[in-house]
N, CA, C and O atoms as a CHARMM CRD file, in Angstrom:
* protein
*
  308
    1    1 MET  N     93.01400  40.23700 110.19700 PROA 1      0.00000
    2    1 MET  CA    93.49300  39.68000 111.36100 PROA 1      0.00000
    3    1 MET  C     94.66300  40.35500 111.90000 PROA 1      0.00000
    4    1 MET  O     94.68400  40.89800 113.00400 PROA 1      0.00000
    5    2 ASN  N     95.82900  40.29100 110.91800 PROA 2      0.00000
    6    2 ASN  CA    97.26700  40.57000 111.54400 PROA 2      0.00000
    7    2 ASN  C     97.31800  41.77300 112.10600 PROA 2      0.00000
    8    2 ASN  O     98.28100  41.97100 112.84800 PROA 2      0.00000
    9    3 ILE  N     96.14300  43.08300 111.88300 PROA 3      0.00000
   10    3 ILE  CA    96.14300  44.28400 112.13800 PROA 3      0.00000
   11    3 ILE  C     95.58600  44.49600 113.72000 PROA 3      0.00000
   12    3 ILE  O     95.90800  45.33100 114.56500 PROA 3      0.00000
   13    4 LEU  N     94.49800  43.25300 113.76600 PROA 4      0.00000
   14    4 LEU  CA    93.89900  43.38300 115.02000 PROA 4      0.00000
   15    4 LEU  C     94.82400  42.76500 116.09100 PROA 4      0.00000
   16    4 LEU  O     94.74500  43.21300 117.23500 PROA 4      0.00000
   17    5 ILE  N     95.75100  41.70800 115.79500 PROA 5      0.00000
   18    5 ILE  CA    96.60200  41.22100 116.64100 PROA 5      0.00000
   19    5 ILE  C     97.67000  42.29200 117.23200 PROA 5      0.00000
   20    5 ILE  O     97.90200  42.43600 118.43300 PROA 5      0.00000
   21    6 GLU  N     98.22400  42.95400 116.27000 PROA 6      0.00000
   22    6 GLU  CA    98.90200  44.09300 116.42600 PROA 6      0.00000
   23    6 GLU  C     98.49200  44.99000 117.33800 PROA 6      0.00000
   24    6 GLU  O     99.19000  45.28900 118.30600 PROA 6      0.00000
   25    7 ILE  N     97.20700  45.55000 117.08600 PROA 7      0.00000
   26    7 ILE  CA    96.43100  46.20300 118.12600 PROA 7      0.00000
   27    7 ILE  C     96.47900  45.79800 119.18100 PROA 7      0.00000
   28    7 ILE  O     96.83200  46.60400 120.04200 PROA 7      0.00000
   29    8 MET  N     96.20800  44.61500 119.54300 PROA 8      0.00000
   30    8 MET  CA    96.06400  43.99100 120.74800 PROA 8      0.00000
   31    8 MET  C     97.51800  44.14100 121.28000 PROA 8      0.00000
   32    8 MET  O     97.50700  44.64800 122.40200 PROA 8      0.00000
   33    9 GLY  N     98.59300  43.89600 120.88400 PROA 9      0.00000
   34    9 GLY  CA    99.88900  43.86500 121.26400 PROA 9      0.00000
   35    9 GLY  C    100.40400  45.49500 121.73800 PROA 9      0.00000
   36    9 GLY  O    101.38800  45.77400 122.42200 PROA 9      0.00000
   37   10 TRP  N     99.53700  46.30900 121.21700 PROA 10     0.00000
   38   10 TRP  CA   100.03700  47.87500 121.59100 PROA 10     0.00000
   39   10 TRP  C     99.11700  47.96100 122.62500 PROA 10     0.00000
   40   10 TRP  O     99.59000  48.43400 123.65800 PROA 10     0.00000
   41   11 ILE  N     97.94700  47.64700 122.66300 PROA 11     0.00000
   42   11 ILE  CA    97.32000  47.92000 123.99300 PROA 11     0.00000
   43   11 ILE  C     97.79300  47.49400 125.02700 PROA 11     0.00000
   44   11 ILE  O     98.00100  48.25000 125.97600 PROA 11     0.00000
   45   12 ALA  N     98.09900  46.02200 125.07600 PROA 12     0.00000
   46   12 ALA  CA    98.65800  45.31200 126.26200 PROA 12     0.00000
   47   12 ALA  C     99.99300  46.07500 126.89300 PROA 12     0.00000
   48   12 ALA  O    100.24300  46.08300 128.09800 PROA 12     0.00000
   49   13 SER  N    100.87300  46.76700 125.79000 PROA 13     0.00000
   50   13 SER  CA   102.01600  47.39800 126.26000 PROA 13     0.00000
   51   13 SER  C    101.52100  48.67400 127.01500 PROA 13     0.00000
   52   13 SER  O    102.18900  49.13500 127.94100 PROA 13     0.00000
   53   14 ALA  N    100.40800  49.20900 126.63500 PROA 14     0.00000
   54   14 ALA  CA   100.00500  50.50500 127.11500 PROA 14     0.00000
   55   14 ALA  C     99.46000  50.30200 128.50000 PROA 14     0.00000
   56   14 ALA  O     99.58800  51.07600 129.44800 PROA 14     0.00000
   57   15 LEU  N     98.77500  49.04300 128.47800 PROA 15     0.00000
   58   15 LEU  CA    98.01200  48.79700 129.91200 PROA 15     0.00000
   59   15 LEU  C     98.98900  48.57700 130.83200 PROA 15     0.00000
   60   15 LEU  O     98.98300  49.32500 131.80900 PROA 15     0.00000
   61   16 ILE  N     99.96200  47.60000 130.75100 PROA 16     0.00000
   62   16 ILE  CA   100.72600  47.07200 131.56500 PROA 16     0.00000
   63   16 ILE  C    101.99700  48.07100 131.85100 PROA 16     0.00000
   64   16 ILE  O    102.51800  48.16300 132.96300 PROA 16     0.00000
   65   17 VAL  N    102.34500  48.67100 130.91100 PROA 17     0.00000
   66   17 VAL  CA   103.51400  49.99400 131.07000 PROA 17     0.00000
   67   17 VAL  C    102.57600  51.03000 132.24200 PROA 17     0.00000
   68   17 VAL  O    102.83100  51.32100 133.41000 PROA 17     0.00000
   69   18 GLY  N    101.49100  51.38300 131.40800 PROA 18     0.00000
   70   18 GLY  CA   100.76000  52.45600 132.24400 PROA 18     0.00000
   71   18 GLY  C    100.43800  52.23500 133.77000 PROA 18     0.00000
   72   18 GLY  O    100.74300  53.08500 134.60600 PROA 18     0.00000
   73   19 CYS  N     99.77100  50.98500 134.11200 PROA 19     0.00000
   74   19 CYS  CA    99.60700  50.61400 135.20000 PROA 19     0.00000
   75   19 CYS  C    101.03800  50.48100 136.23600 PROA 19     0.00000
   76   19 CYS  O    101.12100  50.58500 137.46000 PROA 19     0.00000
   77   20 TYR  N    101.86600  50.26700 135.42400 PROA 20     0.00000
   78   20 TYR  CA   103.45400  50.27800 136.48300 PROA 20     0.00000
   79   20 TYR  C    103.92500  51.65300 136.31500 PROA 20     0.00000
   80   20 TYR  O    104.87100  51.90900 137.06000 PROA 20     0.00000
   81   21 PHE  N    103.56800  52.56300 135.60000 PROA 21     0.00000
   82   21 PHE  CA   103.90900  53.85600 135.70000 PROA 21     0.00000
   83   21 PHE  C    103.27600  54.54600 136.79200 PROA 21     0.00000
   84   21 PHE  O    104.01500  55.14900 137.56900 PROA 21     0.00000
   85   22 PHE  N    101.72800  54.56300 137.03000 PROA 22     0.00000
   86   22 PHE  CA   101.11300  55.20700 137.80200 PROA 22     0.00000
   87   22 PHE  C    101.29100  54.39900 139.27800 PROA 22     0.00000
   88   22 PHE  O    100.91600  55.00200 140.28400 PROA 22     0.00000
   89   23 ASN  N    101.83000  53.11000 139.41200 PROA 23     0.00000
   90   23 ASN  CA   101.91600  52.59400 140.51600 PROA 23     0.00000
   91   23 ASN  C    103.28900  53.34600 141.08500 PROA 23     0.00000
   92   23 ASN  O    103.35400  53.97700 142.14000 PROA 23     0.00000
   93   24 ILE  N    104.23700  53.15700 140.25400 PROA 24     0.00000
   94   24 ILE  CA   105.49500  53.86600 140.88600 PROA 24     0.00000
   95   24 ILE  C    105.19900  55.39900 141.24200 PROA 24     0.00000
   96   24 ILE  O    105.73500  55.84800 142.25600 PROA 24     0.00000
   97   25 ARG  N    104.42600  56.18100 140.51300 PROA 25     0.00000
   98   25 ARG  CA   104.27400  57.48300 140.90400 PROA 25     0.00000
   99   25 ARG  C    103.11500  57.72400 142.04300 PROA 25     0.00000
  100   25 ARG  O    102.70500  58.85200 142.31700 PROA 25     0.00000
  101   26 GLY  N    102.69400  56.66700 142.59700 PROA 26     0.00000
  102   26 GLY  CA   101.97500  56.50700 143.71700 PROA 26     0.00000
  103   26 GLY  C    100.44800  56.70100 143.30800 PROA 26     0.00000
  104   26 GLY  O     99.71300  56.72100 144.29500 PROA 26     0.00000
  105   27 LYS  N     99.87700  56.83100 142.23700 PROA 27     0.00000
  106   27 LYS  CA    98.58200  57.11600 141.92000 PROA 27     0.00000
  107   27 LYS  C     97.80800  56.12700 141.72000 PROA 27     0.00000
  108   27 LYS  O     96.59500  56.28300 141.58200 PROA 27     0.00000
  109   28 LEU  N     98.39200  54.97200 141.67400 PROA 28     0.00000
  110   28 LEU  CA    97.60700  53.57500 141.70400 PROA 28     0.00000
  111   28 LEU  C     98.20600  52.34200 142.41500 PROA 28     0.00000
  112   28 LEU  O     99.28100  51.87200 142.04100 PROA 28     0.00000
  113   29 GLN  N     97.60100  51.89300 143.30000 PROA 29     0.00000
  114   29 GLN  CA    98.04500  50.90700 144.10100 PROA 29     0.00000
  115   29 GLN  C     98.10700  49.54400 143.73300 PROA 29     0.00000
  116   29 GLN  O     97.16400  49.15300 143.04300 PROA 29     0.00000
  117   30 ALA  N     99.02900  48.68400 144.03700 PROA 30     0.00000
  118   30 ALA  CA    99.12200  47.64600 143.61900 PROA 30     0.00000
  119   30 ALA  C     98.08700  46.33400 143.41000 PROA 30     0.00000
  120   30 ALA  O     97.95200  45.54000 142.47900 PROA 30     0.00000
  121   31 ASN  N     97.37000  46.49400 144.81600 PROA 31     0.00000
  122   31 ASN  CA    96.31500  45.80300 145.17200 PROA 31     0.00000
  123   31 ASN  C     94.94600  46.43600 144.66100 PROA 31     0.00000
  124   31 ASN  O     93.93000  45.80000 144.93900 PROA 31     0.00000
  125   32 SER  N     94.81900  47.53100 143.99700 PROA 32     0.00000
  126   32 SER  CA    93.60800  48.07300 143.35800 PROA 32     0.00000
  127   32 SER  C     93.03000  47.11000 142.31300 PROA 32     0.00000
  128   32 SER  O     93.67600  46.31300 141.63200 PROA 32     0.00000
  129   33 PRO  N     91.85000  47.29400 142.30000 PROA 33     0.00000
  130   33 PRO  CA    91.23700  46.13800 141.14000 PROA 33     0.00000
  131   33 PRO  C     91.59900  46.95600 139.77600 PROA 33     0.00000
  132   33 PRO  O     91.76900  46.21300 138.80900 PROA 33     0.00000
  133   34 LEU  N     91.74100  48.29700 139.53100 PROA 34     0.00000
  134   34 LEU  CA    92.12400  48.81700 138.39900 PROA 34     0.00000
  135   34 LEU  C     93.82500  48.47700 137.78200 PROA 34     0.00000
  136   34 LEU  O     94.28600  48.47000 136.64100 PROA 34     0.00000
  137   35 TYR  N     94.29300  48.27800 138.81100 PROA 35     0.00000
  138   35 TYR  CA    95.77300  48.02200 138.31400 PROA 35     0.00000
  139   35 TYR  C     95.67300  46.39400 138.17200 PROA 35     0.00000
  140   35 TYR  O     96.38600  45.94600 137.27400 PROA 35     0.00000
  141   36 ILE  N     94.97000  45.51000 138.84900 PROA 36     0.00000
  142   36 ILE  CA    95.08600  44.15700 138.61600 PROA 36     0.00000
  143   36 ILE  C     94.18600  43.90500 137.10100 PROA 36     0.00000
  144   36 ILE  O     94.72300  43.15400 136.28700 PROA 36     0.00000
  145   37 TRP  N     93.16800  44.37200 136.82300 PROA 37     0.00000
  146   37 TRP  CA    92.50500  44.46200 135.79600 PROA 37     0.00000
  147   37 TRP  C     93.05700  45.01200 134.33700 PROA 37     0.00000
  148   37 TRP  O     92.74000  44.50300 133.26200 PROA 37     0.00000
  149   38 GLY  N     93.82200  45.99100 134.47400 PROA 38     0.00000
  150   38 GLY  CA    94.92000  46.32900 133.45600 PROA 38     0.00000
  151   38 GLY  C     95.74100  45.55700 133.12700 PROA 38     0.00000
  152   38 GLY  O     96.01600  45.33300 131.94800 PROA 38     0.00000
  153   39 ASN  N     96.46700  44.82200 134.44200 PROA 39     0.00000
  154   39 ASN  CA    97.50800  43.63800 134.04500 PROA 39     0.00000
  155   39 ASN  C     96.83100  42.39000 133.70100 PROA 39     0.00000
  156   39 ASN  O     97.51400  41.62100 133.02400 PROA 39     0.00000
  157   40 LEU  N     95.74700  42.03700 133.98000 PROA 40     0.00000
  158   40 LEU  CA    95.04900  40.95100 133.61700 PROA 40     0.00000
  159   40 LEU  C     94.52300  41.30100 132.05900 PROA 40     0.00000
  160   40 LEU  O     94.76500  40.50700 131.15000 PROA 40     0.00000
  161   41 VAL  N     93.94300  42.27900 131.87000 PROA 41     0.00000
  162   41 VAL  CA    93.57500  42.41300 129.96200 PROA 41     0.00000
  163   41 VAL  C     94.72900  42.34800 129.31100 PROA 41     0.00000
  164   41 VAL  O     94.89200  41.47600 128.45800 PROA 41     0.00000
  165   42 GLY  N     95.70400  43.25500 129.60900 PROA 42     0.00000
  166   42 GLY  CA    97.09100  43.41400 129.32400 PROA 42     0.00000
  167   42 GLY  C     97.94400  42.05300 128.86400 PROA 42     0.00000
  168   42 GLY  O     98.50000  41.83200 127.78800 PROA 42     0.00000
  169   43 GLY  N     97.84900  41.19600 130.09300 PROA 43     0.00000
  170   43 GLY  CA    98.54500  39.96200 129.89200 PROA 43     0.00000
  171   43 GLY  C     97.53400  38.97800 128.83800 PROA 43     0.00000
  172   43 GLY  O     98.10800  38.20900 128.06700 PROA 43     0.00000
  173   44 ILE  N     96.37400  39.02900 128.84600 PROA 44     0.00000
  174   44 ILE  CA    95.52300  38.05200 127.75900 PROA 44     0.00000
  175   44 ILE  C     95.85100  38.71000 126.35800 PROA 44     0.00000
  176   44 ILE  O     96.02900  38.09000 125.30900 PROA 44     0.00000
  177   45 PHE  N     95.89400  39.97600 126.52100 PROA 45     0.00000
  178   45 PHE  CA    96.17700  40.49400 124.84200 PROA 45     0.00000
  179   45 PHE  C     97.43500  40.19800 124.44000 PROA 45     0.00000
  180   45 PHE  O     97.69700  40.08100 123.24300 PROA 45     0.00000
  181   46 PHE  N     98.48600  40.02000 125.54200 PROA 46     0.00000
  182   46 PHE  CA    99.95400  39.73600 124.94700 PROA 46     0.00000
  183   46 PHE  C    100.15300  38.04800 124.59300 PROA 46     0.00000
  184   46 PHE  O    100.97800  37.49300 123.86700 PROA 46     0.00000
  185   47 ILE  N     99.03900  37.48800 125.42400 PROA 47     0.00000
  186   47 ILE  CA    99.05000  36.21400 125.29100 PROA 47     0.00000
  187   47 ILE  C     98.86000  35.77800 123.69200 PROA 47     0.00000
  188   47 ILE  O     99.56300  35.08000 122.96100 PROA 47     0.00000
  189   48 ILE  N     97.70000  36.43400 123.48100 PROA 48     0.00000
  190   48 ILE  CA    96.98400  36.43700 122.14100 PROA 48     0.00000
  191   48 ILE  C     98.20400  36.83700 121.08600 PROA 48     0.00000
  192   48 ILE  O     98.37600  36.08600 120.12600 PROA 48     0.00000
  193   49 ASN  N     98.94100  37.84900 121.22300 PROA 49     0.00000
  194   49 ASN  CA    99.66500  38.73200 120.44800 PROA 49     0.00000
  195   49 ASN  C    101.26100  37.81000 120.46600 PROA 49     0.00000
  196   49 ASN  O    101.89100  37.74700 119.41000 PROA 49     0.00000
  197   50 THR  N    101.69400  37.27900 121.46000 PROA 50     0.00000
  198   50 THR  CA   102.71200  36.28900 121.44200 PROA 50     0.00000
  199   50 THR  C    102.42900  35.01400 120.64600 PROA 50     0.00000
  200   50 THR  O    103.21400  34.54400 119.82200 PROA 50     0.00000
  201   51 PHE  N    101.34300  34.54300 120.93600 PROA 51     0.00000
  202   51 PHE  CA   101.00700  33.16800 120.28100 PROA 51     0.00000
  203   51 PHE  C    100.75000  33.32600 118.89500 PROA 51     0.00000
  204   51 PHE  O    101.03600  32.29400 118.28700 PROA 51     0.00000
  205   52 TYR  N    100.28400  34.30000 118.11700 PROA 52     0.00000
  206   52 TYR  CA   100.33800  34.49000 116.78500 PROA 52     0.00000
  207   52 TYR  C    101.66200  34.59200 116.28300 PROA 52     0.00000
  208   52 TYR  O    101.96500  33.93600 115.28600 PROA 52     0.00000
  209   53 HSD  N    102.67700  35.49200 116.96700 PROA 53     0.00000
  210   53 HSD  CA   103.99100  35.55700 116.54900 PROA 53     0.00000
  211   53 HSD  C    105.00000  34.54600 117.04400 PROA 53     0.00000
  212   53 HSD  O    106.21200  34.75100 116.96900 PROA 53     0.00000
  213   54 GLN  N    104.47100  33.45300 117.55000 PROA 54     0.00000
  214   54 GLN  CA   105.11100  32.04900 118.05300 PROA 54     0.00000
  215   54 GLN  C    106.27700  32.44500 119.05800 PROA 54     0.00000
  216   54 GLN  O    107.39000  31.92000 119.09400 PROA 54     0.00000
  217   55 ALA  N    105.82900  33.42200 119.83100 PROA 55     0.00000
  218   55 ALA  CA   107.19800  33.80700 120.90700 PROA 55     0.00000
  219   55 ALA  C    106.79900  33.25600 122.04300 PROA 55     0.00000
  220   55 ALA  O    106.52900  33.95100 123.02200 PROA 55     0.00000
  221   56 TYR  N    106.70400  31.78900 122.04600 PROA 56     0.00000
  222   56 TYR  CA   106.35400  31.06200 123.20700 PROA 56     0.00000
  223   56 TYR  C    106.99600  31.43700 124.45000 PROA 56     0.00000
  224   56 TYR  O    106.19800  31.36400 125.38500 PROA 56     0.00000
  225   57 PRO  N    108.28600  31.85600 124.83100 PROA 57     0.00000
  226   57 PRO  CA   108.80500  32.06000 126.05700 PROA 57     0.00000
  227   57 PRO  C    107.91900  33.09100 126.48500 PROA 57     0.00000
  228   57 PRO  O    107.25200  32.89300 127.50100 PROA 57     0.00000
  229   58 SER  N    107.81500  34.16100 125.86100 PROA 58     0.00000
  230   58 SER  CA   107.07200  35.44900 125.98500 PROA 58     0.00000
  231   58 SER  C    105.57500  35.19100 126.55700 PROA 58     0.00000
  232   58 SER  O    105.11700  35.66600 127.59600 PROA 58     0.00000
  233   59 MET  N    104.98900  34.42400 125.74100 PROA 59     0.00000
  234   59 MET  CA   103.64100  33.72300 125.79500 PROA 59     0.00000
  235   59 MET  C    103.60500  33.16500 127.34600 PROA 59     0.00000
  236   59 MET  O    102.74000  33.49000 128.16000 PROA 59     0.00000
  237   60 MET  N    104.55800  32.38200 127.57200 PROA 60     0.00000
  238   60 MET  CA   104.41600  31.70400 128.89800 PROA 60     0.00000
  239   60 MET  C    104.52900  32.74500 130.38600 PROA 60     0.00000
  240   60 MET  O    103.96200  32.71900 131.47800 PROA 60     0.00000
  241   61 VAL  N    105.40100  33.48300 129.85700 PROA 61     0.00000
  242   61 VAL  CA   105.70600  34.82200 131.11600 PROA 61     0.00000
  243   61 VAL  C    104.03400  35.46900 131.20800 PROA 61     0.00000
  244   61 VAL  O    103.50900  35.80200 132.27000 PROA 61     0.00000
  245   62 ASN  N    103.38500  35.54900 129.88900 PROA 62     0.00000
  246   62 ASN  CA   102.15500  36.41800 130.36700 PROA 62     0.00000
  247   62 ASN  C    101.22600  35.38200 130.80900 PROA 62     0.00000
  248   62 ASN  O    100.28900  35.86100 131.44700 PROA 62     0.00000
  249   63 ILE  N    101.19200  34.26800 130.69000 PROA 63     0.00000
  250   63 ILE  CA   100.20600  33.28500 131.14100 PROA 63     0.00000
  251   63 ILE  C    100.42500  33.34100 132.58400 PROA 63     0.00000
  252   63 ILE  O     99.44400  33.47800 133.31500 PROA 63     0.00000
  253   64 VAL  N    101.59900  33.25200 133.07900 PROA 64     0.00000
  254   64 VAL  CA   101.98200  33.46400 134.71100 PROA 64     0.00000
  255   64 VAL  C    101.51500  34.73400 135.08600 PROA 64     0.00000
  256   64 VAL  O    101.01400  34.78200 136.20900 PROA 64     0.00000
  257   65 TRP  N    101.55300  35.88300 134.37000 PROA 65     0.00000
  258   65 TRP  CA   101.32100  37.32400 134.68000 PROA 65     0.00000
  259   65 TRP  C     99.61500  37.19000 134.88100 PROA 65     0.00000
  260   65 TRP  O     98.95300  37.61300 135.82900 PROA 65     0.00000
  261   66 VAL  N     99.12600  36.44300 133.63900 PROA 66     0.00000
  262   66 VAL  CA    97.50500  36.33900 133.98900 PROA 66     0.00000
  263   66 VAL  C     96.90100  35.57000 135.22100 PROA 66     0.00000
  264   66 VAL  O     95.89600  35.90600 135.84700 PROA 66     0.00000
  265   67 ILE  N     97.69000  34.49100 135.44900 PROA 67     0.00000
  266   67 ILE  CA    97.28500  33.59600 136.58800 PROA 67     0.00000
  267   67 ILE  C     97.71600  34.28700 137.83400 PROA 67     0.00000
  268   67 ILE  O     97.17900  33.81100 138.83400 PROA 67     0.00000
  269   68 ILE  N     98.54700  35.29100 138.06200 PROA 68     0.00000
  270   68 ILE  CA    98.94200  36.03200 139.21900 PROA 68     0.00000
  271   68 ILE  C     97.79400  37.04100 139.21800 PROA 68     0.00000
  272   68 ILE  O     97.20700  37.16700 140.29200 PROA 68     0.00000
  273   69 ALA  N     97.35000  37.83100 138.11100 PROA 69     0.00000
  274   69 ALA  CA    96.12500  38.65300 138.41000 PROA 69     0.00000
  275   69 ALA  C     94.92400  37.90100 138.81100 PROA 69     0.00000
  276   69 ALA  O     94.37000  38.25100 139.85300 PROA 69     0.00000
  277   70 VAL  N     94.50100  37.03500 138.21400 PROA 70     0.00000
  278   70 VAL  CA    93.10300  36.33400 138.55200 PROA 70     0.00000
  279   70 VAL  C     93.18400  35.85400 140.21700 PROA 70     0.00000
  280   70 VAL  O     92.32500  35.94200 141.09400 PROA 70     0.00000
  281   71 ALA  N     94.83400  35.21300 140.27100 PROA 71     0.00000
  282   71 ALA  CA    94.67700  34.97200 141.90800 PROA 71     0.00000
  283   71 ALA  C     94.31700  36.10000 142.93100 PROA 71     0.00000
  284   71 ALA  O     93.64700  36.07000 143.96300 PROA 71     0.00000
  285   72 ALA  N     95.01800  37.14500 142.26700 PROA 72     0.00000
  286   72 ALA  CA    94.75900  38.58200 143.32100 PROA 72     0.00000
  287   72 ALA  C     93.48800  38.79000 143.07500 PROA 72     0.00000
  288   72 ALA  O     92.85700  38.97100 144.11700 PROA 72     0.00000
  289   73 LEU  N     92.76300  38.84500 141.98000 PROA 73     0.00000
  290   73 LEU  CA    91.08200  39.16600 142.00900 PROA 73     0.00000
  291   73 LEU  C     90.40100  38.21000 142.88200 PROA 73     0.00000
  292   73 LEU  O     89.58900  38.57400 143.73200 PROA 73     0.00000
  293   74 LEU  N     90.70600  37.06400 142.69300 PROA 74     0.00000
  294   74 LEU  CA    90.07100  35.97700 143.63400 PROA 74     0.00000
  295   74 LEU  C     90.19300  36.07500 145.19600 PROA 74     0.00000
  296   74 LEU  O     89.36000  35.72200 146.03200 PROA 74     0.00000
  297   75 LYS  N     91.41600  36.63400 145.39000 PROA 75     0.00000
  298   75 LYS  CA    91.79900  36.71600 147.09300 PROA 75     0.00000
  299   75 LYS  C     90.91200  38.02500 147.81400 PROA 75     0.00000
  300   75 LYS  O     90.68600  38.21000 149.01000 PROA 75     0.00000
  301   76 LYS  N     90.49300  38.86800 146.60300 PROA 76     0.00000
  302   76 LYS  CA    89.89300  40.25500 147.00900 PROA 76     0.00000
  303   76 LYS  C     88.31600  39.72100 147.61700 PROA 76     0.00000
  304   76 LYS  O     87.68500  40.34700 148.46900 PROA 76     0.00000
  305   77 LYS  N     87.96100  38.73000 147.12300 PROA 77     0.00000
  306   77 LYS  CA    86.67200  38.29100 147.64800 PROA 77     0.00000
  307   77 LYS  C     86.36000  37.65800 148.68600 PROA 77     0.00000
  308   77 LYS  O     85.18000  37.39900 148.92000 PROA 77     0.00000
């Protein structure tokens, strides 16, 4: 189980930083579904990872991150 949690943390890092990198480079718009979904999945994976490691302040930041992503997806409809 521990290895799965760690893999999720690394995937979360890659998704969120990757989305940000492509956004800064002009390759991915902040309002695109791919950008939002990358942040949503990354945030969820970080919530799981930080909960497991009892890093509650980071977990709360990622809960807010996920809420923002969900709101953005709902706004698009």
